[in-house]
NUVEX-466670 format. One record per residue: y, z, x of N, C-alpha, C in turn. Coordinates in steps of 0.2 Angstrom, whole numbers, padded with zeros to 4 digits, always signed. Layout:
REM NUVEX-466670
YZXYZXYZX
...
REM end
This chain:
REM NUVEX-466670
-0119+0066+0046-0117+0068+0041-0121+0065+0034
-0124+0058+0035-0125+0055+0031-0132+0057+0026
-0135+0064+0028-0138+0066+0024-0135+0069+0018
-0129+0070+0017-0126+0072+0012-0126+0067+0005
-0125+0060+0007-0126+0056+0000-0132+0056-0003
-0130+0057-0010-0134+0059-0016-0135+0066-0018
-0130+0070-0013-0132+0077-0014-0126+0080-0016
-0124+0086-0018-0117+0089-0020-0115+0093-0014
-0109+0092-0014-0105+0097-0010-0099+0101-0015
-0102+0108-0017-0098+0110-0021-0098+0107-0028
-0094+0105-0033-0095+0103-0039-0096+0095-0038
-0094+0094-0031-0094+0084-0032-0100+0082-0030
-0102+0077-0031-0108+0073-0031-0107+0066-0027
-0108+0067-0019-0106+0062-0014-0111+0056-0016
-0106+0050-0016-0110+0043-0018-0111+0039-0011
-0105+0039-0008-0106+0035-0001-0101+0037+0004
-0101+0035+0011-0096+0036+0016-0092+0031+0015
-0085+0032+0017-0079+0027+0016-0074+0028+0023
-0077+0033+0027-0073+0032+0032-0076+0037+0036
-0074+0037+0044-0077+0041+0049-0073+0040+0055
-0071+0048+0058-0067+0049+0064-0070+0053+0068
-0066+0054+0073-0068+0058+0077-0068+0066+0075
-0065+0068+0070-0063+0074+0068-0066+0075+0061
-0068+0069+0058-0071+0071+0051-0074+0065+0048
-0079+0066+0042-0082+0060+0039-0078+0060+0031
-0077+0054+0029-0074+0055+0022-0079+0051+0017
-0080+0054+0013-0086+0052+0007-0082+0050+0000
-0083+0046-0004-0082+0046-0010-0085+0050-0014
-0085+0053-0020-0088+0057-0023-0085+0058-0028
-0089+0061-0036-0088+0061-0041-0088+0068-0045
-0082+0069-0047-0082+0075-0051-0083+0076-0058
-0089+0077-0061-0090+0076-0067-0087+0081-0072
-0084+0087-0070-0080+0091-0075-0074+0085-0076
-0072+0084-0072-0065+0081-0073-0065+0073-0075
-0071+0070-0074-0074+0064-0076-0069+0059-0070
-0069+0061-0064-0064+0057-0059-0067+0057-0053
-0066+0051-0048-0069+0049-0043-0063+0053-0038
-0066+0057-0031-0061+0059-0027-0064+0057-0021
-0060+0059-0016-0064+0058-0008-0063+0066-0006
-0070+0066+0000-0071+0072+0001-0071+0070+0009
-0066+0074+0013-0066+0074+0021-0071+0082+0023
-0076+0079+0027-0079+0084+0029-0078+0086+0037
-0076+0092+0039-0073+0092+0047-0080+0092+0051
-0079+0087+0056-0083+0088+0062-0080+0095+0065
-0085+0100+0064-0083+0106+0069-0086+0112+0070
-0089+0112+0074-0094+0120+0075-0091+0125+0074
-0084+0125+0075-0080+0131+0074-0080+0133+0066
-0081+0128+0061-0081+0130+0054-0084+0136+0053
-0090+0139+0058-0095+0144+0056-0091+0151+0058
-0084+0151+0062-0081+0155+0064-0076+0157+0058
-0076+0165+0055-0073+0167+0051-0066+0167+0052
-0064+0168+0058-0057+0168+0060-0053+0161+0059
-0059+0155+0062-0056+0150+0061-0056+0148+0053
-0060+0149+0047-0060+0148+0041-0055+0152+0038
-0052+0157+0041-0046+0162+0037-0040+0157+0039
-0040+0155+0046-0034+0152+0047-0032+0144+0044
-0039+0141+0044-0041+0135+0040-0037+0136+0032
-0040+0139+0028-0039+0142+0021-0030+0142+0021
-0027+0148+0025-0021+0147+0025-0016+0140+0027
-0020+0137+0031-0016+0131+0031-0017+0126+0026
-0023+0125+0024-0025+0122+0018-0020+0122+0013
-0019+0129+0010-0016+0130+0005-0009+0128+0006
-0005+0128+0012+0001+0125+0013+0001+0118+0013
-0003+0114+0016-0004+0107+0014-0004+0105+0006
-0008+0110+0003-0009+0107-0005-0003+0108-0008
+0001+0112-0007+0009+0113-0009+0012+0108-0010
+0010+0104-0006+0016+0095-0005+0015+0092-0011
+0020+0091-0014+0020+0086-0020+0025+0081-0019
+0023+0075-0019+0027+0068-0016+0022+0063-0019
+0025+0058-0021+0022+0051-0024+0019+0047-0020
+0021+0048-0012+0020+0044-0007+0016+0049-0002
+0012+0054-0005+0009+0059+0000+0001+0060-0005
-0004+0058+0000-0010+0059-0004-0011+0066-0007
-0014+0068-0012-0013+0075-0016-0021+0078-0015
-0021+0084-0012-0025+0088-0010-0028+0091-0016
-0035+0091-0019-0037+0093-0024-0038+0100-0024
-0042+0102-0018-0047+0107-0017-0050+0109-0010
-0052+0115-0008-0055+0115-0002-0061+0120-0004
-0064+0119+0001-0072+0124+0001-0075+0124+0007
-0080+0128+0008-0085+0129+0013-0093+0129+0011
-0096+0125+0013-0103+0126+0011-0107+0124+0017
-0113+0127+0018-0118+0127+0023-0114+0127+0031
-0110+0130+0031-0107+0130+0037-0102+0125+0039
-0100+0122+0032-0094+0115+0034-0087+0119+0029
-0083+0114+0033-0077+0116+0029-0075+0108+0026
-0072+0108+0020-0071+0102+0018-0064+0103+0012
-0062+0097+0013-0056+0095+0009-0057+0091+0003
-0054+0091-0002-0056+0087-0009-0048+0082-0009
-0049+0076-0009-0042+0073-0009-0042+0067-0016
-0037+0065-0018-0035+0061-0022-0039+0053-0018
-0043+0050-0023-0046+0044-0022-0042+0038-0021
-0040+0034-0017-0036+0027-0017-0042+0022-0017
-0044+0017-0021-0047+0013-0020-0045+0008-0016
-0037+0006-0015-0035+0001-0011-0035+0000-0005
-0038+0005+0000-0039+0004+0006-0034+0006+0011
-0032+0007+0017-0028+0006+0021-0024+0003+0023
-0016+0004+0026-0014-0003+0030-0017-0006+0034
-0021-0001+0038-0024-0004+0043-0027-0011+0043
-0030-0010+0037-0034-0015+0035-0031-0022+0034
-0023-0020+0031-0020-0025+0030-0016-0030+0035
-0018-0025+0041-0013-0028+0046-0015-0034+0050
-0012-0039+0052-0013-0044+0057-0008-0045+0062
-0009-0050+0066-0004-0052+0072+0002-0054+0069
+0003-0056+0064+0008-0059+0060+0013-0055+0058
+0020-0057+0060+0026-0052+0059+0027-0053+0051
+0028-0047+0047+0031-0047+0040+0039-0047+0040
+0041-0050+0033+0048-0050+0033+0051-0043+0030
+0057-0042+0031+0060-0035+0031+0058-0033+0025
+0060-0036+0019+0059-0033+0012+0052-0030+0011
+0048-0033+0014+0041-0031+0013+0039-0025+0017
+0042-0025+0024+0041-0019+0028+0045-0014+0025
+0049-0013+0022+0054-0009+0018+0051-0005+0015
+0046-0009+0009+0044-0008+0006+0038-0003+0007
+0036-0001+0013+0030+0003+0016+0034+0008+0019
+0039+0007+0023+0040+0011+0029+0045+0015+0024
+0049+0014+0020+0055+0020+0019+0050+0024+0012
+0047+0022+0008+0044+0027+0004+0039+0033+0009
+0036+0029+0015+0032+0033+0019+0037+0038+0023
+0044+0036+0025+0048+0040+0028+0052+0046+0024
+0052+0044+0017+0054+0047+0012+0049+0054+0011
+0042+0052+0011+0036+0058+0012+0038+0062+0018
+0038+0058+0023+0039+0064+0031+0045+0067+0027
+0051+0066+0026+0056+0070+0026+0055+0076+0021
+0053+0074+0016+0050+0080+0011+0045+0084+0016
+0040+0082+0018+0036+0087+0022+0039+0092+0028
+0044+0087+0032+0048+0091+0037+0053+0097+0034
+0055+0096+0027+0058+0100+0023+0055+0106+0023
+0046+0106+0022+0044+0110+0020+0041+0114+0027
+0043+0111+0033+0040+0114+0039+0033+0112+0042
+0032+0107+0039+0025+0104+0040+0027+0097+0044
+0025+0097+0051+0025+0089+0054+0018+0086+0054
+0017+0079+0052+0012+0075+0053+0009+0075+0060
+0011+0072+0065+0010+0071+0071+0004+0066+0071
+0002+0062+0066-0002+0056+0068-0002+0050+0062
+0005+0049+0063+0008+0043+0057+0005+0036+0061
+0000+0033+0057-0003+0027+0060-0005+0024+0053
-0006+0016+0053-0008+0012+0048-0014+0016+0045
-0019+0018+0049-0026+0021+0046-0026+0026+0043
-0020+0028+0043-0019+0036+0038-0012+0034+0033
-0011+0028+0031-0007+0026+0026-0011+0022+0020
-0013+0025+0014-0017+0022+0009-0012+0018+0004
-0016+0013+0001-0012+0007-0003-0014+0009-0010
-0010+0012-0014-0012+0012-0021-0011+0006-0024
-0004+0003-0022-0003-0005-0024+0000-0006-0016
+0001-0014-0017+0004-0016-0010+0009-0015-0010
+0013-0011-0014+0021-0009-0013+0021+0000-0014
+0016+0003-0014+0016+0011-0015+0011+0014-0010
+0012+0014-0003+0008+0018+0001+0009+0026+0001
+0003+0028+0002+0003+0035+0001+0000+0038+0010
+0003+0042+0011+0002+0045+0019-0004+0050+0018
-0009+0050+0021-0015+0055+0020-0015+0057+0027
-0021+0063+0027-0021+0067+0033-0014+0072+0034
-0010+0073+0029-0005+0078+0032-0009+0083+0032
-0004+0086+0038-0007+0093+0043-0015+0094+0045
-0020+0088+0044-0026+0090+0046-0027+0091+0054
-0023+0088+0056-0023+0088+0064-0020+0095+0066
-0015+0097+0063-0012+0105+0062-0017+0109+0060
-0021+0108+0055-0025+0113+0054-0031+0115+0059
-0035+0110+0061-0039+0111+0064-0037+0112+0072
-0030+0110+0074-0028+0110+0081-0025+0118+0082
-0024+0122+0076-0020+0128+0075-0025+0134+0078
-0032+0132+0077-0037+0136+0080-0038+0135+0088
-0040+0129+0087-0042+0126+0094-0037+0127+0099
-0032+0126+0097-0026+0127+0103-0024+0119+0104
-0026+0115+0103-0026+0107+0105-0017+0105+0105
-0015+0109+0101-0007+0106+0101-0003+0109+0106
-0006+0115+0110-0003+0118+0115+0000+0114+0121
+0005+0116+0124+0007+0110+0130+0001+0109+0135
+0001+0103+0137-0004+0100+0141-0010+0097+0140
-0010+0097+0131-0016+0094+0128-0012+0090+0121
-0014+0083+0120-0011+0079+0117-0016+0079+0111
-0011+0077+0105-0015+0075+0099-0012+0069+0095
-0016+0066+0091-0013+0059+0088-0017+0053+0090
-0014+0049+0089-0018+0041+0090-0013+0037+0096
-0015+0037+0102-0011+0035+0108-0008+0029+0106
-0010+0025+0101-0005+0017+0101+0001+0019+0097
+0001+0026+0094+0009+0028+0089+0010+0035+0093
+0008+0036+0098+0011+0043+0103+0018+0042+0104
+0022+0048+0103+0027+0048+0106+0028+0050+0112
+0032+0049+0116+0032+0051+0123+0029+0059+0125
+0034+0062+0120+0032+0072+0121+0026+0071+0119
+0021+0069+0114+0014+0070+0115+0010+0066+0119
+0013+0061+0122+0008+0058+0127+0010+0062+0134
+0013+0066+0134+0014+0071+0141+0013+0079+0138
+0010+0078+0132+0006+0085+0131+0011+0091+0128
+0017+0090+0129+0021+0095+0126+0023+0097+0120
+0027+0102+0117+0026+0103+0111+0030+0098+0106
+0029+0097+0101+0032+0092+0097+0036+0096+0090
+0040+0091+0088+0043+0094+0082+0045+0086+0077
+0048+0088+0072+0049+0080+0067+0050+0076+0071
+0054+0074+0076+0055+0069+0080+0049+0065+0082
+0044+0068+0083+0038+0063+0085+0036+0060+0078
+0036+0062+0073+0035+0059+0066+0040+0052+0066
+0047+0054+0067+0051+0048+0067+0051+0042+0073
+0047+0044+0078+0045+0039+0085+0039+0035+0082
+0034+0039+0080+0029+0035+0077+0030+0031+0071
+0035+0032+0067+0036+0028+0061+0040+0022+0063
+0044+0023+0068+0048+0018+0073+0043+0012+0076
+0038+0015+0078+0033+0011+0081+0030+0006+0075
+0028+0011+0070+0025+0006+0065+0030+0000+0062
+0036+0001+0060+0041-0003+0059+0041-0009+0064
+0041-0006+0072+0041-0012+0075+0035-0016+0075
+0029-0013+0073+0023-0017+0072+0024-0022+0067
+0025-0019+0061+0025-0023+0055+0031-0029+0056
+0036-0028+0059+0039-0033+0061+0040-0039+0067
+0037-0037+0070+0034-0040+0076+0027-0044+0077
+0022-0040+0073+0016-0043+0074+0011-0039+0079
+0016-0034+0083+0013-0031+0090+0015-0025+0090
+0010-0021+0095+0014-0014+0096+0018-0016+0102
+0025-0010+0103+0028-0010+0108+0025-0009+0116
+0019-0006+0115+0016-0004+0122+0010-0007+0120
+0007-0010+0123-0002-0013+0122-0004-0013+0130
-0010-0011+0129-0015-0010+0135-0022-0009+0133
-0025-0011+0138-0035-0010+0136-0035-0001+0139
-0031+0000+0142-0032+0008+0146-0028+0012+0141
-0030+0018+0138-0026+0023+0135-0022+0026+0140
-0024+0027+0146-0019+0031+0152-0014+0025+0151
-0014+0019+0154-0009+0015+0154-0004+0015+0150
-0007+0014+0142-0002+0015+0137+0002+0021+0137
-0001+0026+0137+0002+0032+0138+0008+0032+0143
+0007+0030+0148+0011+0031+0155+0017+0025+0153
+0016+0020+0149+0021+0014+0148+0025+0018+0144
+0024+0022+0139+0029+0024+0135+0033+0030+0138
+0030+0033+0142+0033+0039+0146+0039+0036+0152
+0039+0029+0154+0044+0027+0160+0046+0020+0158
+0043+0017+0153+0047+0010+0152+0049+0010+0144
+0055+0005+0143+0057+0003+0138+0052-0001+0133
+0053-0001+0125+0049-0007+0123+0054-0014+0125
+0048-0020+0123+0052-0026+0123+0056-0026+0115
+0064-0028+0118+0067-0027+0111+0064-0032+0105
+0065-0030+0100+0060-0032+0094+0063-0040+0093
+0070-0041+0094+0073-0046+0093+0070-0052+0097
+0068-0050+0104+0065-0056+0108+0059-0058+0107
+0053-0055+0101+0048-0056+0099+0051-0060+0092
+0054-0056+0087+0056-0060+0081+0064-0060+0080
+0066-0066+0082+0073-0067+0079+0076-0066+0073
+0072-0067+0069+0075-0065+0060+0075-0057+0059
+0073-0054+0064+0076-0046+0063+0084-0046+0065
+0088-0042+0060+0095-0041+0061+0095-0037+0068
+0103-0037+0070+0104-0034+0076+0104-0026+0073
+0108-0025+0067+0106-0018+0065+0102-0015+0064
+0094-0018+0062+0089-0015+0061+0085-0016+0067
+0085-0018+0073+0084-0019+0080+0086-0011+0081
+0093-0011+0082+0096-0003+0083+0092+0001+0080
+0091+0003+0076+0090+0008+0072+0082+0010+0074
+0077+0004+0075+0072+0004+0077+0071+0007+0085
+0074+0005+0089+0075+0006+0095+0078+0014+0096
+0083+0017+0092+0085+0023+0093+0079+0026+0090
+0075+0026+0085+0069+0030+0082+0064+0029+0087
+0063+0025+0093+0059+0026+0098+0061+0026+0106
+0068+0030+0104+0071+0033+0110+0065+0037+0114
+0066+0037+0123+0060+0040+0125+0061+0048+0125
+0067+0049+0126+0070+0056+0124+0071+0057+0117
+0067+0063+0115+0068+0066+0108+0075+0067+0107
+0080+0069+0112+0087+0071+0110+0091+0066+0107
+0088+0059+0110+0091+0052+0109+0090+0048+0102
+0084+0051+0101+0082+0048+0093+0087+0053+0089
+0086+0052+0081+0089+0053+0074+0086+0061+0076
+0090+0064+0073+0089+0072+0074+0083+0072+0067
+0084+0069+0062+0080+0070+0056+0078+0065+0054
+0074+0063+0049+0071+0057+0046+0075+0055+0040
+0078+0060+0038+0083+0058+0032+0089+0053+0036
+0092+0056+0041+0097+0052+0045+0093+0044+0047
+0086+0044+0049+0085+0037+0051+0083+0032+0046
+0081+0035+0038+0082+0034+0032+0088+0030+0030
+0093+0034+0031+0099+0033+0029+0102+0026+0032
+0100+0025+0038+0102+0018+0042+0097+0013+0039
+0092+0015+0037+0087+0010+0037+0088+0006+0029
+0089+0011+0025+0093+0010+0017+0100+0005+0017
+0102+0005+0023+0108+0003+0022+0108-0006+0025
+0101-0007+0029+0101-0014+0031+0099-0019+0024
+0102-0023+0023+0101-0028+0018+0093-0030+0016
+0091-0031+0010+0085-0031+0011+0080-0024+0009
+0083-0019+0010+0080-0012+0010+0077-0011+0004
+0079-0014-0002+0077-0012-0009+0073-0016-0011
+0067-0021-0007+0062-0025-0008+0065-0031-0010
+0060-0036-0012+0062-0043-0015+0065-0043-0022
+0070-0047-0023+0075-0047-0029+0068-0049-0034
+0067-0047-0042+0063-0048-0046+0066-0057-0048
+0061-0059-0053+0063-0067-0054+0069-0066-0059
+0070-0061-0062+0074-0062-0067+0083-0061-0065
+0083-0058-0057+0089-0058-0054+0089-0065-0050
+0084-0067-0050+0084-0074-0044+0087-0078-0049
+0085-0079-0056+0087-0084-0060+0094-0084-0064
+0097-0077-0062+0104-0076-0064+0110-0079-0062
+0113-0079-0064+0120-0085-0060+0124-0079-0057
+0124-0082-0051+0128-0076-0047+0135-0075-0048
+0137-0068-0049+0143-0066-0049+0145-0059-0046
+0151-0059-0045+0153-0052-0042+0156-0047-0047
+0155-0048-0053+0158-0045-0058+0154-0042-0062
+0147-0046-0065+0142-0045-0070+0140-0036-0068
+0139-0032-0074+0135-0027-0074+0129-0028-0077
+0123-0026-0073+0117-0025-0075+0116-0025-0083
+0120-0021-0085+0119-0019-0093+0121-0024-0097
+0126-0029-0094+0130-0034-0099+0123-0040-0099
+0119-0040-0095+0114-0046-0096+0109-0045-0103
+0110-0039-0106+0105-0038-0111+0109-0036-0116
+0106-0040-0122+0110-0040-0128+0109-0034-0133
+0104-0029-0131+0103-0023-0133+0108-0017-0133
+0109-0015-0138+0115-0009-0135+0112-0003-0139
+0115+0003-0137+0113+0009-0140+0108+0013-0134
+0106+0019-0133+0103+0023-0127+0097+0019-0127
+0097+0017-0121+0089+0013-0118+0088+0014-0111
+0083+0012-0109+0080+0013-0102+0078+0004-0099
+0079+0003-0095+0076-0003-0092+0073-0003-0086
+0067-0005-0087+0064-0006-0082+0064-0011-0074
+0066-0005-0070+0069-0009-0065+0063-0014-0061
+0064-0021-0059+0060-0026-0057+0056-0030-0063
+0054-0028-0068+0055-0033-0074+0061-0034-0080
+0063-0030-0079+0071-0030-0085+0069-0028-0091
+0062-0025-0092+0062-0025-0098+0064-0018-0102
+0067-0017-0107+0071-0014-0111+0067-0009-0115
+0069-0002-0115+0064+0003-0120+0069+0006-0123
+0070+0005-0129+0075+0007-0135+0074+0015-0135
+0078+0019-0135+0075+0026-0136+0078+0028-0143
+0074+0031-0146+0074+0034-0153+0080+0039-0154
+0083+0037-0160+0088+0043-0161+0085+0050-0164
+0084+0053-0159+0081+0061-0159+0083+0064-0153
+0082+0071-0154+0087+0075-0148+0082+0077-0143
+0075+0076-0145+0071+0075-0139+0065+0071-0138
+0065+0067-0132+0062+0061-0131+0057+0062-0125
+0052+0062-0128+0046+0062-0122+0044+0056-0117
+0044+0057-0111+0042+0049-0107+0036+0052-0104
+0031+0046-0105+0025+0047-0102+0020+0044-0103
+0013+0045-0105+0008+0038-0106+0005+0040-0111
+0002+0037-0116-0001+0037-0123-0009+0040-0120
-0011+0045-0123-0018+0049-0125-0022+0047-0128
-0026+0042-0127-0029+0040-0133-0034+0045-0137
-0034+0052-0136-0037+0059-0137-0032+0063-0141
-0027+0062-0140-0022+0067-0142-0019+0063-0148
-0015+0069-0153-0014+0066-0160-0006+0061-0160
-0004+0062-0153+0004+0059-0154+0005+0055-0148
+0009+0051-0147+0010+0048-0142+0018+0049-0139
+0019+0047-0132+0026+0050-0132+0030+0043-0134
+0037+0045-0134+0041+0041-0136+0044+0036-0133
+0043+0035-0126+0044+0031-0119+0038+0032-0118
+0033+0026-0119+0028+0026-0115+0026+0020-0109
+0025+0023-0104+0026+0019-0099+0020+0016-0096
+0014+0017-0101+0007+0015-0100+0009+0005-0100
+0012+0004-0104+0012-0005-0103+0016-0007-0097
+0019-0002-0093+0023-0004-0088+0020-0002-0081
+0014-0001-0081+0010+0001-0075+0010+0008-0073
+0011+0012-0080+0012+0019-0079+0006+0022-0076
-0001+0020-0077-0006+0023-0076-0007+0022-0068
-0007+0017-0066-0006+0015-0059-0001+0017-0053
+0003+0020-0057+0010+0023-0055+0010+0029-0053
+0003+0033-0057+0004+0040-0058+0008+0044-0061
+0009+0040-0067+0014+0044-0073+0011+0049-0077
+0012+0056-0078+0008+0059-0080+0008+0060-0088
+0004+0062-0091+0003+0061-0099+0011+0063-0103
+0010+0070-0100+0018+0073-0102+0022+0073-0095
+0027+0067-0093+0030+0068-0087+0038+0071-0087
+0040+0070-0092+0047+0071-0093+0049+0070-0099
+0055+0071-0100+0058+0072-0107+0066+0071-0107
+0070+0068-0112+0077+0066-0111+0078+0070-0117
+0084+0075-0117+0086+0079-0121+0094+0078-0124
+0097+0076-0129+0102+0075-0132+0105+0082-0134
+0112+0082-0130+0113+0090-0132+0122+0088-0133
+0122+0087-0139+0131+0085-0142+0131+0077-0139
+0137+0075-0136+0138+0070-0133+0133+0068-0126
+0130+0071-0123+0128+0072-0118+0119+0070-0117
+0117+0068-0112+0111+0066-0111+0108+0071-0105
+0102+0075-0106+0099+0079-0100+0091+0075-0099
+0089+0076-0093+0084+0075-0091+0080+0080-0086
+0073+0081-0089+0070+0086-0087+0064+0084-0086
+0060+0088-0080+0055+0086-0077+0050+0091-0080
+0042+0088-0082+0038+0093-0087+0033+0095-0082
+0032+0096-0076+0028+0098-0072+0023+0093-0070
+0026+0087-0070+0023+0081-0068+0018+0081-0061
+0013+0078-0061+0009+0079-0055+0014+0076-0050
+0017+0070-0051+0019+0065-0045+0028+0066-0044
+0030+0069-0050+0038+0071-0048+0043+0066-0053
+0047+0069-0054+0053+0065-0057+0059+0066-0054
+0062+0060-0053+0066+0059-0046+0075+0055-0050
+0079+0058-0049+0086+0057-0051+0091+0053-0045
+0092+0047-0045+0096+0045-0040+0092+0046-0032
+0087+0048-0033+0083+0048-0027+0081+0056-0025
+0084+0061-0031+0085+0069-0029+0077+0071-0034
+0072+0073-0031+0068+0076-0035+0070+0082-0039
+0067+0082-0046+0071+0087-0050+0065+0093-0051
+0067+0099-0053+0064+0107-0052+0063+0106-0059
+0055+0107-0061+0052+0106-0067+0056+0113-0071
+0056+0111-0078+0060+0115-0081+0068+0115-0082
+0070+0113-0077+0078+0113-0075+0082+0108-0078
+0084+0105-0085+0087+0099-0085+0093+0098-0081
+0094+0091-0080+0100+0090-0078+0104+0084-0081
+0109+0084-0080+0114+0079-0085+0113+0072-0081
+0113+0067-0085+0113+0061-0084+0118+0056-0087
+0120+0050-0084+0124+0045-0087+0122+0038-0085
+0127+0034-0089+0125+0027-0089+0125+0025-0081
+0119+0021-0078+0119+0018-0074+0114+0021-0069
+0112+0028-0071+0107+0032-0066+0103+0029-0065
+0098+0032-0060+0091+0029-0058+0087+0035-0059
+0081+0033-0064+0076+0039-0066+0070+0036-0061
+0066+0039-0058+0059+0038-0055+0055+0043-0058
+0050+0040-0062+0043+0044-0063+0038+0042-0059
+0037+0046-0055+0033+0044-0049+0033+0037-0047
+0030+0033-0046+0032+0025-0046+0036+0020-0049
+0036+0023-0055+0041+0019-0060+0048+0019-0061
+0051+0015-0059+0058+0016-0059+0062+0012-0065
+0067+0018-0068+0071+0016-0075+0078+0017-0073
+0081+0013-0078+0088+0012-0076+0091+0015-0084
+0095+0021-0083+0097+0024-0090+0105+0021-0092
+0105+0019-0098+0112+0016-0101+0113+0020-0109
+0118+0021-0109+0119+0026-0115+0123+0022-0121
+0125+0017-0118+0131+0012-0124+0129+0007-0123
REM end
């Protein structure tokens, strides 16, 4: 399909091939109308000429495109041209997690900064009735070293829905990360994603896969009839609690696994170090069991503190405060400009959210931002303000803020 380089697919100018798999080729392309780079995945399937296939493909593509989560790669568009079906996606230049992996284990805080956001993305997708079925390092893109984005959401399902490749007796996915039910060609549900994520966590913490073999068949049989080597046998630095969580996620019997991704995340988030590495400001502060974060700053009055850097943003004395990024072409700037705090790279929208002061109370409202506004981990519904108070954690896409009102 390299004949597309230098040509156009729809409104997108194809520049180069950046990936190829058994089911699709991915190109980097430029969209002149919006002056942005995109990634286009062109499917390898002769079925694309079938009107029935295309009708089902369109329906599934619409469902996947509705997913809005800061750790899910955004789908911009879908189209058909010259008998091909293609999907237009957000372009992430940072490459894949697969390219960063080595045979060396990484520390739990670093693994947590990857696994927990991906798990949150999967939990959200499961709540929308979508199972990924191919969670693996090659499908995790890195917008930043600590900002993973899950790609190929539903692509296997989209193609498989017409071909029947997800019916019992046929496996779909990547064998190294298969769940036992995938290896057996059985029906799968959200627990297959739980298994695959646990395999990935095992790999990050030990530097190796739980089942390794030069034979795909042998690798699949091992997971059907054998238990993995306990990860602490390979890396004693893994805590017993973390090991138990991994092994439960990898239980051969799906009924013995976590029933939901949220349940697994709840256990992972309780493991010390799950919030990542402490900032330099935290490391230099004298240890105390009673110091509140707010008392470390001499600044008073309503304010936001940027987590990780400790930077303080004083809120102006007005009833409506816009949070977003400065637009050089606009006549105004947001009162809380997150551009200097990594807002652009973190996916903060120009008009992302706003704070409202109603009497003595403060409210937070999402303004239909692209990557969402979260209050203490819960996504906000656009246009529906919610009350906030001192100590609440606000996340605008991937920028985390702590609110103080005194």
